[in-house]
C-alpha atoms as one frame of an Amber mdcrd trajectory, in Angstrom:
protein
 -18.900 -83.118  31.729 -18.234 -85.114  28.190 -20.224 -87.862  28.995 -22.919
 -86.164  30.850 -23.725 -83.923  27.755 -23.548 -87.198  25.403 -26.339 -88.704
  27.702 -28.316 -85.584  27.115 -27.775 -85.696  23.116 -28.737 -88.907  23.107
 -32.010 -88.169  25.238 -32.819 -85.562  22.659 -32.775 -87.797  19.859 -29.250
 -86.036  18.279 -26.530 -87.862  17.058 -22.824 -88.417  18.318 -20.140 -88.748
  16.152 -16.600 -89.774  16.701 -14.441 -88.900  13.850 -10.814 -91.097  13.647
  -8.975 -89.852  16.789  -4.937 -89.657  16.568  -4.454 -88.728  19.923  -2.705
 -90.608  22.311  -5.790 -89.955  24.553  -7.473 -92.111  22.798  -6.866 -95.327
  24.540  -7.478 -93.714  28.113 -10.679 -92.412  27.172 -11.529 -95.846  25.973
 -10.572 -97.597  29.284 -12.487 -95.328  31.084 -15.614 -96.114  29.453 -16.511
 -92.855  27.806 -17.585 -94.590  24.175 -19.464 -97.169  26.050 -21.504 -94.707
  28.290 -22.557 -92.477  25.836 -23.325 -95.275  23.296 -20.549 -95.202  20.477
 -18.947 -98.140  19.383 -15.239 -97.276  18.888 -12.848 -99.149  16.573  -9.770
 -98.010  19.170  -7.022-100.872  19.604  -5.953-100.619  23.444  -4.082-103.543
  25.421  -6.642-103.471  28.547  -5.271-102.827  32.119  -6.523-104.175  35.244
  -8.323-101.340  37.229  -7.478-102.316  40.321  -5.544 -99.760  42.421  -5.916
 -97.385  39.743  -9.113 -95.866  38.649 -12.731 -95.809  38.189 -14.253 -95.567
  34.736 -16.873 -93.382  34.125 -20.315 -94.548  35.987 -24.011 -93.682  36.132
 -25.626 -93.380  39.333 -29.124 -92.441  39.469 -30.531 -93.706  42.856 -29.407
 -94.913  46.328 -28.984 -98.941  45.146 -26.661 -97.917  42.268 -24.885 -95.547
  44.818 -24.360 -98.298  47.881 -22.940-100.617  45.133 -20.330 -98.127  43.866
 -19.291 -97.235  47.276 -18.903-101.012  47.836 -16.529-101.057  44.708 -14.377
 -97.497  45.127 -12.407 -98.943  48.016 -10.625-102.514  46.745 -10.667-100.915
  43.268  -8.421 -97.967  44.347  -6.289 -99.867  46.795  -6.711 -97.201  49.609
  -6.061 -98.077  53.574  -9.204 -97.805  55.647  -8.598 -94.395  57.206  -8.546
 -92.807  53.465 -11.477 -94.995  52.144 -13.531 -93.586  54.993 -12.791 -89.798
  53.623 -13.197 -91.092  50.037 -16.498 -92.623  50.602 -18.236 -90.268  52.908
 -17.256 -87.216  49.948 -18.458 -89.329  47.428 -21.875 -90.254  49.078 -22.445
 -86.493  50.210 -21.921 -85.354  46.452 -23.839 -87.904  44.947 -27.147 -87.182
  47.318 -27.056 -83.517  46.513 -27.567 -84.531  43.142 -30.077 -87.203  43.304
 -31.986 -85.006  46.202 -31.685 -81.932  44.300 -30.422 -81.499  40.957 -33.844
 -82.877  39.159 -31.205 -84.689  36.783 -32.953 -87.268  34.969 -29.496 -88.780
  34.611 -28.281 -88.908  38.016 -24.502 -88.723  38.582 -21.976 -89.280  36.232
 -18.675 -90.278  38.751 -15.101 -91.004  38.052 -11.825 -91.874  40.164  -8.443
 -92.112  39.318  -5.250 -92.763  41.730  -1.931 -91.189  40.694   0.445 -92.745
  42.203   3.297 -89.850  41.741   1.049 -87.682  43.827  -0.260 -90.417  46.045
  -3.584 -88.753  45.587  -7.335 -89.728  44.666  -8.811 -87.572  42.141 -12.525
 -87.447  42.037 -15.001 -85.884  39.506 -18.721 -85.759  39.567 -21.093 -84.071
  37.208 -24.899 -83.584  36.459 -27.281 -81.945  34.231 -29.639 -80.849  36.157
 -31.413 -77.670  37.077 -27.876 -75.958  38.630 -27.360 -74.456  42.307 -28.714
 -70.800  41.743 -32.094 -72.793  40.924 -31.921 -74.818  43.774 -31.075 -71.839
  46.269 -33.523 -69.862  45.224 -36.450 -71.671  46.140 -35.168 -70.912  49.676
 -33.072 -67.801  49.412 -32.755 -64.596  47.153 -29.711 -65.029  45.077 -28.278
 -62.117  42.334 -26.322 -64.770  40.455 -24.772 -68.010  40.045 -21.657 -67.254
  42.111 -23.882 -65.786  44.549 -25.589 -69.190  44.955 -22.336 -71.051  45.096
 -21.237 -69.158  47.660 -24.414 -69.712  49.897 -24.177 -73.259  48.765 -20.989
 -74.022  50.590 -22.000 -71.600  53.509 -23.026 -74.136  56.664 -26.713 -74.191
  57.277 -27.730 -72.983  54.264 -29.855 -75.091  51.759 -32.226 -75.029  48.733
 -34.775 -76.814  50.812 -36.012 -74.251  53.605 -35.443 -70.580  55.012 -34.280
 -71.954  58.195 -31.130 -71.442  59.488 -29.491 -74.686  60.114 -31.743 -76.262
  57.206 -34.236 -78.986  58.343 -33.822 -82.376  59.897 -33.456 -84.215  56.498
 -30.955 -81.564  55.115 -28.753 -79.421  56.984 -27.062 -77.615  54.353 -23.721
 -79.044  55.190 -22.393 -81.448  53.023 -20.944 -79.006  50.711 -19.368 -76.824
  53.551 -17.638 -80.275  55.358 -16.394 -81.165  51.924 -14.475 -77.999  51.087
 -13.523 -77.780  54.848 -11.561 -81.354  54.777 -10.013 -80.085  51.164  -8.798
 -77.169  52.968  -7.179 -78.416  56.140  -5.599 -81.387  54.019  -4.205 -78.837
  51.615  -6.574 -81.044  48.544  -7.944 -79.169  45.522 -11.291 -78.471  45.076
 -13.680 -77.055  42.463 -17.305 -76.565  41.961 -18.909 -74.934  38.704 -22.198
 -74.133  37.947 -23.914 -71.868  35.718 -21.504 -69.444  34.507 -19.071 -69.817
  37.704 -16.292 -71.410  39.345 -14.988 -71.070  42.680 -11.562 -72.905  43.305
 -10.243 -73.783  46.597  -6.640 -72.529  46.691  -4.106 -74.805  49.088  -4.049
 -73.196  52.492  -0.324 -71.938  53.392   1.916 -74.773  54.751   2.505 -74.651
  58.813   0.009 -71.892  59.114  -2.680 -71.995  61.688  -5.580 -73.954  60.360
  -8.619 -71.250  60.398 -11.942 -72.690  58.856 -14.272 -69.802  57.994 -18.128
 -69.632  57.311 -17.793 -67.546  54.527 -16.421 -69.464  51.735 -15.106 -65.891
  50.366 -12.795 -65.474  52.790 -10.873 -68.818  52.371  -8.126 -68.470  49.639
  -9.672 -68.708  46.361 -10.041 -67.961  42.654 -13.020 -67.490  40.901 -15.248
 -66.929  37.340 -18.391 -65.334  36.881 -18.189 -65.327  33.030 -17.816 -68.677
  31.970 -19.628 -70.768  29.146 -22.625 -71.907  30.607 -23.042 -75.446  32.553
 -26.430 -76.318  33.265 -25.977 -78.569  36.093 -23.001 -78.688  38.692 -19.602
 -79.942  38.228 -17.626 -80.795  41.575 -13.755 -81.904  41.451 -11.687 -82.833
  44.534  -8.109 -84.300  45.066  -7.346 -86.097  48.023  -3.917 -86.599  49.043
  -3.311 -89.584  50.775  -0.413 -88.696  52.247  -1.773 -85.962  54.388  -5.232
 -86.743  54.627  -6.364 -86.467  58.661  -8.744 -89.234  60.035 -12.670 -88.387
  59.584 -14.043 -88.581  62.578 -11.688 -86.121  63.925 -11.597 -83.695  61.183
 -15.380 -83.679  61.157 -15.954 -82.647  64.784 -13.381 -79.545  64.095 -16.255
 -79.094  60.731 -19.024 -79.772  62.977 -17.694 -77.048  65.762 -17.408 -74.083
  63.327 -20.877 -75.200  60.924 -22.868 -74.924  64.771 -21.280 -71.685  65.589
 -22.019 -69.906  62.110 -25.482 -71.160  62.322 -25.938 -69.811  65.877 -24.484
 -66.367  64.597 -26.909 -66.033  61.757 -29.527 -66.902  63.928 -28.925 -64.312
  66.424 -28.461 -61.833  63.779 -32.051 -62.569  62.096 -33.758 -62.304  65.905
 -32.024 -58.980  66.172 -33.721 -57.175  63.435 -36.969 -55.152  63.605 -40.056
 -56.803  62.874 -42.520 -54.852  61.703 -46.617 -55.541  62.123
C-alpha cells in the first residue's frame, strides 16, 4: 500500500522524503524493493540474501506481458510443489486481471509475496489505486456504500460490466468468489479493502462440514465500514501449503455453487411482476 501511494505521489509531482530509519525492519523494506519502486535512494546497509524460495519483491504489473513474466518467475522463486503452484498462479492471475480490466489504475497492480517456513504458507498482497470496487460495481448494480459494493463483488455472477446474472462471456463475475471460496475451504486468511470498508474472512471451524455460500455475509467474517478511505482496492490472502486441496477438484465444487446461485437469482428475477 505504501508503494502504491508512493507511485501516486511521484505522478502528482510530489516529493517523497525518507528520514533516517532506525527500525530493524529497514533492511527488510530495502530487500523487498520499497525504496526502489518509489524511486528513492537509500543508504541502508543490508546483507544481500538470495530471495529464492522466500519472497517476491514488490513488483508492478501493468499489462498481460508483465503478468506472464511474473507468473513464470513466482514458482521457482518460492520453491513450491506443482500442485501448490497451480493454486498460487490461478489466484494471482485472477486478482491482477481484475485490476487491469476494472480498476482504471494508471499504475496497474502492485504485487508481492513471501513464504513463511514456520507456518508453511505463502502470503500474497495485491494493491491498486484505481477507482475502487464501489464505482466499478455501481456501473451495473445499485449500491448503497463501499461495504455493499464489496459484498456484491464477492457474490457469484455479479460483475460491474453488465446487469446480466452470470455476467458476460468475457467477465462472469466469478474471480473473487472463487478466491474467497478457495481460502474458506483451505482455512486460509483472506481480506479485501476498498473505499472505507473491509471484509475479512474468518477460518472455518475444523471438522465442520464444508458449506459454500453465495452470500458472503453468511460466511464467518469480520467487517469494518469506517476505515480511512483507500482509493482503490487491496487484497491479502494466505495460502497454507499444508492444507491446500487440488485446485481442479476444488474448482469443480466452487463452480457448482456458482451456477446454482446464478440460476436461483435468475429464477427470482423472472418471478418479479413486470408492468408495461
